TIDORO-989818 format. One record per residue: x, y, z of N, C-alpha, C in turn. Coordinates in pm, whole numbers, plus 50000, padded with zeros to 5 digits. Layout:
<kolvos>
<<X; Y; Z>; <X; Y; Z>; <X; Y; Z>>;
...
</kolvos>
This chain:
<kolvos>
<<83063; 10340; 36259>; <83103; 10478; 36329>; <83025; 10624; 36279>>;
<<82979; 10698; 36393>; <82930; 10825; 36360>; <83051; 10921; 36302>>;
<<83023; 10995; 36193>; <83083; 11088; 36106>; <83103; 11193; 36264>>;
<<83218; 11266; 36257>; <83218; 11388; 36343>; <83184; 11500; 36333>>;
<<83214; 11587; 36244>; <83149; 11692; 36224>; <83149; 11744; 36079>>;
<<83042; 11753; 36006>; <83049; 11814; 35914>; <83081; 11957; 35867>>;
<<83037; 11985; 35736>; <83073; 12150; 35715>; <82938; 12215; 35794>>;
<<82868; 12178; 35832>; <82736; 12237; 35951>; <82757; 12218; 36097>>;
<<82877; 12122; 36109>; <82915; 12079; 36204>; <82825; 12003; 36316>>;
<<82727; 11892; 36236>; <82644; 11802; 36284>; <82718; 11667; 36328>>;
<<82664; 11606; 36387>; <82701; 11424; 36375>; <82612; 11339; 36311>>;
<<82662; 11271; 36207>; <82589; 11191; 36125>; <82633; 11073; 36182>>;
<<82497; 10990; 36195>; <82515; 10833; 36213>; <82477; 10766; 36112>>;
<<82492; 10628; 36109>; <82458; 10542; 36001>; <82342; 10435; 36064>>;
<<82282; 10386; 35980>; <82155; 10290; 35990>; <82172; 10195; 36134>>;
<<82278; 10139; 36155>; <82314; 10041; 36235>; <82333; 10136; 36331>>;
<<82368; 10230; 36343>; <82395; 10295; 36472>; <82292; 10383; 36524>>;
<<82199; 10406; 36437>; <82100; 10455; 36480>; <82005; 10345; 36546>>;
<<81934; 10264; 36497>; <81922; 10139; 36552>; <81957; 10143; 36720>>;
<<82085; 10117; 36713>; <82123; 10081; 36837>; <82094; 10186; 36961>>;
<<82137; 10335; 36909>; <82070; 10429; 36986>; <81944; 10460; 37037>>;
<<81834; 10436; 36910>; <81677; 10366; 36946>; <81646; 10297; 37012>>;
<<81746; 10155; 37044>; <81754; 10083; 37157>; <81744; 10121; 37304>>;
<<81893; 10206; 37294>; <81900; 10240; 37393>; <81797; 10331; 37478>>;
<<81753; 10428; 37402>; <81642; 10532; 37409>; <81529; 10413; 37500>>;
<<81504; 10368; 37401>; <81393; 10289; 37476>; <81421; 10216; 37587>>;
<<81545; 10137; 37642>; <81569; 10061; 37707>; <81578; 10202; 37847>>;
<<81639; 10321; 37816>; <81632; 10400; 37919>; <81487; 10491; 37931>>;
<<81387; 10459; 37872>; <81260; 10496; 37902>; <81174; 10419; 37964>>;
<<81188; 10285; 37935>; <81111; 10182; 37986>; <81219; 10035; 38031>>;
<<81262; 10061; 38148>; <81372; 09996; 38203>; <81326; 09799; 38156>>;
<<81361; 09732; 38121>; <81346; 09586; 38105>; <81479; 09484; 38094>>;
<<81429; 09368; 38070>; <81571; 09307; 38049>; <81649; 09296; 37924>>;
<<81803; 09337; 37985>; <81851; 09401; 37869>; <81936; 09248; 37799>>;
<<81982; 09240; 37721>; <82046; 09111; 37627>; <82216; 09170; 37626>>;
<<82260; 09049; 37611>; <82409; 09090; 37582>; <82442; 09108; 37492>>;
<<82398; 09122; 37352>; <82377; 09183; 37250>; <82359; 09300; 37226>>;
<<82281; 09327; 37302>; <82230; 09488; 37300>; <82317; 09561; 37380>>;
<<82376; 09486; 37518>; <82491; 09593; 37612>; <82634; 09613; 37514>>;
<<82673; 09484; 37440>; <82809; 09538; 37392>; <82798; 09639; 37237>>;
<<82640; 09610; 37169>; <82652; 09711; 37071>; <82595; 09897; 37138>>;
<<82559; 09871; 37284>; <82568; 10022; 37325>; <82687; 10064; 37397>>;
<<82795; 09932; 37426>; <82893; 10011; 37469>; <83003; 10045; 37344>>;
<<82998; 09964; 37208>; <83011; 09987; 37085>; <82992; 10139; 37056>>;
<<82870; 10190; 37045>; <82813; 10321; 37029>; <82915; 10381; 37055>>;
<<82889; 10375; 37216>; <82940; 10518; 37322>; <83120; 10527; 37288>>;
<<83185; 10424; 37240>; <83277; 10440; 37238>; <83304; 10506; 37100>>;
<<83233; 10493; 37001>; <83236; 10555; 36884>; <83195; 10688; 36895>>;
<<83113; 10729; 36993>; <83051; 10833; 37007>; <83220; 10930; 37049>>;
<<83260; 10915; 37140>; <83372; 10941; 37196>; <83487; 10962; 37126>>;
<<83523; 10855; 37016>; <83606; 10879; 36925>; <83593; 11028; 36820>>;
<<83445; 11006; 36792>; <83363; 11121; 36694>; <83406; 11237; 36739>>;
<<83377; 11239; 36908>; <83390; 11408; 36963>; <83545; 11430; 36957>>;
<<83646; 11313; 36992>; <83795; 11361; 36965>; <83829; 11435; 36858>>;
<<83767; 11340; 36748>; <83807; 11433; 36593>; <83743; 11512; 36582>>;
<<83634; 11556; 36659>; <83580; 11653; 36599>; <83646; 11784; 36671>>;
<<83696; 11785; 36789>; <83798; 11895; 36820>; <83922; 11886; 36739>>;
<<83979; 11752; 36701>; <84073; 11808; 36668>; <84060; 11875; 36494>>;
<<83964; 11840; 36450>; <83913; 11924; 36306>; <83899; 12077; 36377>>;
<<83832; 12104; 36489>; <83788; 12228; 36519>; <83903; 12330; 36523>>;
<<83995; 12233; 36600>; <84148; 12324; 36614>; <84219; 12345; 36449>>;
<<84190; 12260; 36397>; <84261; 12294; 36254>; <84189; 12397; 36184>>;
<<84048; 12387; 36163>; <84016; 12488; 36160>; <83970; 12644; 36172>>;
<<84000; 12658; 36307>; <84059; 12792; 36371>; <84169; 12817; 36336>>;
<<84257; 12715; 36339>; <84433; 12742; 36296>; <84402; 12803; 36136>>;
<<84332; 12763; 36039>; <84298; 12767; 35889>; <84276; 12933; 35885>>;
<<84137; 12953; 35977>; <84092; 13114; 35976>; <84174; 13216; 36009>>;
<<84240; 13135; 36090>; <84362; 13271; 36171>; <84466; 13339; 36022>>;
<<84493; 13211; 35962>; <84570; 13214; 35832>; <84485; 13311; 35701>>;
<<84375; 13261; 35685>; <84315; 13349; 35544>; <84296; 13504; 35628>>;
<<84230; 13517; 35784>; <84241; 13636; 35853>; <84356; 13760; 35814>>;
<<84469; 13635; 35806>; <84611; 13718; 35822>; <84629; 13786; 35649>>;
<<84583; 13713; 35568>; <84593; 13723; 35415>; <84492; 13825; 35352>>;
<<84393; 13878; 35442>; <84288; 13981; 35407>; <84387; 14117; 35324>>;
<<84289; 14144; 35249>; <84162; 14129; 35186>; <84151; 14021; 35080>>;
<<84291; 14007; 35029>; <84310; 13911; 34918>; <84217; 13800; 34946>>;
<<84206; 13691; 35048>; <84144; 13589; 35069>; <84003; 13614; 35168>>;
<<83936; 13694; 35101>; <83834; 13746; 35140>; <83676; 13618; 35156>>;
<<83707; 13614; 35004>; <83560; 13491; 35004>; <83617; 13329; 35073>>;
<<83751; 13309; 35067>; <83746; 13187; 35132>; <83742; 13186; 35299>>;
<<83788; 13328; 35345>; <83777; 13366; 35503>; <83616; 13356; 35544>>;
<<83532; 13435; 35445>; <83409; 13425; 35515>; <83322; 13275; 35491>>;
<<83353; 13191; 35414>; <83337; 13067; 35409>; <83363; 13016; 35539>>;
<<83465; 13013; 35545>; <83570; 12933; 35667>; <83508; 12948; 35803>>;
<<83492; 13103; 35809>; <83422; 13146; 35943>; <83318; 13119; 35946>>;
<<83201; 13095; 35867>; <83051; 13076; 35859>; <83072; 12920; 35901>>;
<<83195; 12831; 35835>; <83188; 12727; 35884>; <83215; 12661; 36033>>;
<<83290; 12795; 36083>; <83385; 12763; 36220>; <83231; 12791; 36287>>;
<<83175; 12863; 36272>; <83084; 12962; 36357>; <82968; 12851; 36399>>;
<<82942; 12737; 36318>; <82825; 12647; 36331>; <82906; 12524; 36444>>;
<<83029; 12514; 36489>; <83104; 12451; 36549>; <83091; 12496; 36698>>;
<<83042; 12592; 36701>; <83051; 12643; 36846>; <83160; 12756; 36862>>;
<<83278; 12797; 36753>; <83335; 12906; 36774>; <83299; 13072; 36825>>;
<<83342; 13078; 36894>; <83357; 13234; 36976>; <83406; 13319; 36893>>;
<<83385; 13456; 36779>; <83418; 13518; 36724>; <83520; 13606; 36827>>;
<<83613; 13667; 36807>; <83676; 13759; 36863>; <83703; 13854; 36814>>;
<<83805; 13991; 36899>; <83816; 14101; 36825>; <83878; 14109; 36686>>;
<<83924; 14020; 36636>; <84005; 14005; 36529>; <83896; 13998; 36410>>;
<<83826; 13935; 36411>; <83726; 13880; 36318>; <83642; 14006; 36328>>;
<<83573; 14043; 36425>; <83482; 14122; 36442>; <83565; 14275; 36360>>;
<<83684; 14297; 36330>; <83726; 14356; 36293>; <83732; 14332; 36170>>;
<<83757; 14250; 36099>; <83828; 14216; 35971>; <83632; 14216; 35896>>;
<<83542; 14166; 35958>; <83394; 14203; 35900>; <83414; 14338; 35907>>;
<<83421; 14451; 35965>; <83391; 14549; 35954>; <83485; 14643; 35815>>;
<<83571; 14576; 35816>; <83666; 14605; 35688>; <83593; 14526; 35559>>;
<<83555; 14423; 35541>; <83443; 14368; 35444>; <83302; 14398; 35452>>;
<<83280; 14499; 35507>; <83114; 14509; 35524>; <83066; 14569; 35404>>;
<<83136; 14597; 35297>; <83093; 14629; 35166>; <83022; 14490; 35147>>;
<<83074; 14444; 35137>; <83007; 14254; 35106>; <82911; 14225; 35196>>;
<<82811; 14191; 35113>; <82657; 14102; 35207>; <82691; 14012; 35290>>;
<<82788; 13904; 35220>; <82780; 13822; 35316>; <82877; 13841; 35453>>;
<<82947; 13954; 35436>; <83049; 14000; 35555>; <82969; 14093; 35636>>;
<<82825; 14148; 35569>; <82769; 14226; 35697>; <82666; 14091; 35765>>;
<<82642; 14015; 35661>; <82529; 13905; 35734>; <82622; 13858; 35876>>;
<<82738; 13826; 35848>; <82841; 13795; 35959>; <82889; 13869; 36025>>;
<<82906; 13955; 36039>; <82912; 14079; 36149>; <82785; 14101; 36207>>;
<<82666; 14106; 36171>; <82572; 14120; 36283>; <82555; 13955; 36320>>;
<<82604; 13841; 36273>; <82574; 13709; 36354>; <82680; 13722; 36473>>;
<<82795; 13772; 36408>; <82941; 13816; 36539>; <82872; 13853; 36639>>;
<<82831; 13947; 36605>; <82791; 14107; 36713>; <82710; 14034; 36818>>;
<<82596; 13977; 36766>; <82498; 13901; 36852>; <82595; 13771; 36917>>;
<<82662; 13671; 36905>; <82739; 13581; 36968>; <82805; 13621; 37074>>;
<<82914; 13767; 37024>; <82954; 13807; 37144>; <82924; 13878; 37260>>;
<<82788; 13941; 37229>; <82739; 14002; 37341>; <82657; 13935; 37417>>;
<<82604; 13778; 37366>; <82572; 13684; 37428>; <82668; 13625; 37519>>;
<<82832; 13604; 37473>; <82929; 13571; 37547>; <82923; 13629; 37665>>;
<<82922; 13817; 37621>; <82997; 13872; 37751>; <82870; 13898; 37845>>;
<<82750; 13835; 37817>; <82638; 13822; 37942>; <82685; 13734; 38029>>;
<<82693; 13656; 37934>; <82723; 13526; 38014>; <82858; 13538; 38114>>;
<<82904; 13558; 38087>; <83065; 13572; 38181>; <83059; 13665; 38297>>;
<<82930; 13783; 38224>; <82909; 13869; 38367>; <82821; 13845; 38423>>;
<<82732; 13717; 38404>; <82631; 13643; 38507>; <82686; 13566; 38592>>;
<<82849; 13493; 38552>; <82861; 13396; 38650>; <82981; 13485; 38731>>;
<<82994; 13631; 38652>; <83069; 13667; 38779>; <82986; 13730; 38880>>;
<<82901; 13789; 38837>; <82785; 13854; 38954>; <82762; 13740; 39026>>;
<<82838; 13802; 39198>; <82803; 13716; 39285>; <82728; 13814; 39401>>;
<<82588; 13770; 39444>; <82518; 13861; 39527>; <82623; 13885; 39702>>;
<<82656; 14052; 39694>; <82726; 14082; 39799>; <82643; 14062; 39917>>;
<<82588; 14042; 40060>; <82489; 14091; 40148>; <82543; 14218; 40206>>;
<<82472; 14312; 40270>; <82457; 14380; 40272>; <82528; 14418; 40411>>;
<<82664; 14485; 40469>; <82710; 14498; 40572>; <82606; 14510; 40677>>;
<<82596; 14421; 40792>; <82503; 14444; 40922>; <82578; 14570; 40976>>;
<<82451; 14619; 41075>; <82489; 14733; 41169>; <82567; 14656; 41280>>;
<<82658; 14723; 41311>; <82797; 14668; 41430>; <82697; 14678; 41557>>;
<<82592; 14773; 41582>; <82545; 14767; 41732>; <82427; 14685; 41661>>;
<<82369; 14627; 41634>; <82275; 14525; 41586>; <82328; 14427; 41614>>;
<<82487; 14378; 41531>; <82547; 14234; 41533>; <82603; 14206; 41719>>;
<<82605; 14312; 41816>; <82613; 14322; 41919>; <82511; 14281; 41967>>;
<<82423; 14361; 42011>; <82303; 14311; 42076>; <82233; 14188; 42035>>;
<<82271; 14085; 41920>; <82223; 13986; 41920>; <82299; 13904; 41930>>;
<<82448; 13904; 41956>; <82538; 13799; 41971>; <82533; 13741; 42095>>;
<<82517; 13598; 42066>; <82500; 13566; 42196>; <82612; 13535; 42294>>;
<<82555; 13555; 42395>; <82701; 13560; 42530>; <82786; 13438; 42529>>;
<<82712; 13320; 42506>; <82726; 13177; 42524>; <82839; 13170; 42408>>;
<<82875; 13211; 42369>; <83033; 13201; 42261>; <83131; 13199; 42300>>;
<<83141; 13297; 42422>; <83239; 13330; 42498>; <83285; 13223; 42585>>;
<<83206; 13102; 42603>; <83191; 12984; 42686>; <83245; 12903; 42620>>;
<<83371; 12862; 42532>; <83421; 12790; 42456>; <83470; 12663; 42530>>;
<<83512; 12669; 42625>; <83593; 12538; 42698>; <83495; 12486; 42830>>;
<<83427; 12331; 42825>; <83373; 12274; 42901>; <83410; 12358; 43019>>;
<<83300; 12389; 43143>; <83289; 12437; 43241>; <83304; 12593; 43252>>;
<<83324; 12630; 43172>; <83349; 12776; 43180>; <83455; 12889; 43158>>;
<<83445; 12976; 43216>; <83589; 13053; 43180>; <83719; 12951; 43287>>;
<<83697; 12918; 43395>; <83793; 12882; 43467>; <83824; 12756; 43462>>;
<<83770; 12676; 43352>; <83836; 12550; 43269>; <83993; 12537; 43266>>;
<<84006; 12454; 43281>; <84186; 12400; 43215>; <84166; 12414; 43059>>;
<<84276; 12465; 43004>; <84259; 12491; 42866>; <84313; 12357; 42810>>;
<<84219; 12316; 42669>; <84241; 12172; 42629>; <84347; 12137; 42538>>;
<<84410; 12235; 42542>; <84572; 12227; 42478>; <84690; 12213; 42574>>;
<<84630; 12221; 42713>; <84762; 12204; 42813>; <84735; 12026; 42876>>;
<<84816; 11941; 42849>; <84772; 11812; 42920>; <84762; 11807; 43050>>;
<<84724; 11714; 43149>; <84699; 11708; 43241>; <84802; 11617; 43305>>;
<<84896; 11654; 43381>; <85011; 11626; 43486>; <84960; 11550; 43621>>;
<<84899; 11424; 43626>; <84911; 11385; 43742>; <85030; 11404; 43862>>;
<<84975; 11479; 43990>; <85115; 11471; 44051>; <85110; 11368; 44161>>;
<<85246; 11326; 44167>; <85266; 11213; 44256>; <85210; 11222; 44410>>;
<<85171; 11106; 44522>; <85114; 11169; 44619>; <85217; 11181; 44710>>;
<<85220; 11280; 44787>; <85343; 11328; 44910>; <85332; 11235; 45034>>;
<<85427; 11200; 45043>; <85425; 11116; 45184>; <85379; 11139; 45320>>;
<<85295; 11022; 45381>; <85256; 11112; 45533>; <85350; 11104; 45608>>;
<<85424; 11270; 45670>; <85537; 11252; 45806>; <85509; 11151; 45885>>;
<<85599; 11121; 45938>; <85612; 11032; 46076>; <85638; 11164; 46203>>;
<<85595; 11077; 46297>; <85621; 11153; 46447>; <85746; 11169; 46425>>;
<<85812; 11148; 46438>; <85968; 11144; 46443>; <85996; 11250; 46365>>;
<<85971; 11294; 46222>; <86013; 11413; 46146>; <85899; 11506; 46177>>;
<<85778; 11488; 46233>; <85710; 11614; 46276>; <85759; 11692; 46394>>;
<<85821; 11606; 46529>; <85854; 11626; 46633>; <85989; 11587; 46654>>;
<<86077; 11643; 46580>; <86247; 11545; 46601>; <86294; 11537; 46781>>;
<<86332; 11465; 46798>; <86382; 11411; 46984>; <86502; 11572; 46983>>;
<<86499; 11597; 47115>; <86551; 11749; 47141>; <86731; 11632; 47186>>;
<<86803; 11713; 47143>; <86936; 11629; 47200>; <86996; 11748; 47331>>;
<<87034; 11646; 47405>; <87101; 11771; 47544>; <87247; 11808; 47518>>;
<<87234; 11924; 47525>; <87380; 11988; 47469>; <87523; 11940; 47563>>;
<<87615; 11919; 47515>; <87704; 11791; 47616>; <87770; 11906; 47688>>;
<<87798; 11857; 47867>; <87840; 11955; 47956>; <88024; 11946; 47929>>;
<<88033; 12075; 47989>; <88199; 12093; 47961>; <88293; 11985; 48059>>;
<<88361; 11963; 48046>; <88436; 11855; 48169>; <88486; 11947; 48285>>;
<<88477; 11945; 48399>; <88486; 12010; 48520>; <88643; 11945; 48570>>;
<<88764; 12029; 48560>; <88893; 12025; 48612>; <88890; 11953; 48744>>;
<<88986; 11856; 48743>; <88948; 11820; 48914>; <89033; 11907; 49004>>;
<<88963; 11906; 49143>; <88971; 12012; 49239>; <89115; 11911; 49319>>;
<<89262; 11998; 49370>; <89327; 11896; 49458>; <89272; 11923; 49597>>;
<<89337; 11765; 49635>; <89285; 11752; 49800>; <89315; 11809; 49879>>;
<<89212; 11852; 49953>; <89239; 11947; 50080>; <89337; 11913; 50168>>;
<<89426; 11960; 50223>; <89512; 11904; 50342>; <89429; 11884; 50464>>;
<<89464; 11813; 50573>; <89386; 11780; 50662>; <89445; 11914; 50762>>;
<<89371; 11889; 50828>; <89380; 12051; 50920>; <89385; 11983; 51051>>;
<<89474; 12051; 51155>; <89515; 11970; 51297>; <89386; 11974; 51400>>;
<<89320; 12036; 51347>; <89187; 12002; 51438>; <89131; 11904; 51433>>;
<<89080; 11856; 51298>; <89036; 11750; 51232>; <89140; 11670; 51151>>;
<<89194; 11590; 51239>; <89261; 11451; 51195>; <89185; 11412; 51107>>;
<<89284; 11338; 50992>; <89190; 11279; 50907>; <89180; 11166; 50952>>;
<<89073; 11062; 50985>; <89072; 10936; 51039>; <89091; 10822; 50874>>;
<<89175; 10776; 50959>; <89218; 10654; 50852>; <89102; 10590; 50770>>;
<<89109; 10558; 50680>; <88989; 10469; 50555>; <89005; 10313; 50670>>;
<<89058; 10287; 50671>; <89075; 10138; 50753>; <89123; 10129; 50857>>;
<<89093; 10151; 50989>; <89154; 10152; 51121>; <89168; 09999; 51158>>;
<<89308; 09958; 51184>; <89343; 09844; 51220>; <89279; 09829; 51377>>;
<<89217; 09695; 51370>; <89145; 09633; 51473>; <89191; 09659; 51635>>;
<<89161; 09661; 51739>; <89237; 09646; 51869>; <89184; 09520; 51901>>;
<<89289; 09448; 52021>; <89272; 09353; 52050>; <89242; 09362; 52186>>;
<<89121; 09294; 52234>; <89077; 09320; 52342>; <89093; 09229; 52421>>;
<<89204; 09266; 52533>; <89219; 09112; 52681>; <89140; 09047; 52713>>;
<<89103; 08965; 52698>; <89022; 08934; 52756>; <89021; 08781; 52870>>;
</kolvos>
């Protein structure tokens, strides 16, 4: 298993692990049929490297916490603080404002003066890197008149069929067909108004000049 991080922040491999690593690099550069043994060796090496990296992260967190304790006890812990700071910088630790202030207070020490120059350089690089990530190019604002002239008018016709098309969000509801009216409905028959009943007229009396003729006169017998 590779050693996580030593006093200088490096990762150490054993002879067997270096053999597996060399075989893996050779297969990456020159692909060829791989034996099952080589595959298993590469998988074990990858697991070992992952575990070593996790162990290195835990070790680094412990060193950073120990560095804070040494810094809080300055100036009596100056030798231990300077040695521990040198080790932590090798693991990729970025010095903060507290470290720079402590080193300025110890600049009479040659080791502290050298570490101060080193920490200043690392801090400046970190600041430049952050500014480079934040620097996003902002396009210059376009002239509104130019934007109006160059805007295509076809963008107004967003719906199929032009401006008179039905909105897309309004569902089409087909109307039921209207029944065809019959002739009787179009020209209804006219009803005759009912005539009022006329009162019965009284019988006119028979005048003496014109006697009433009997309805059925008796037959006269003619002698013959």
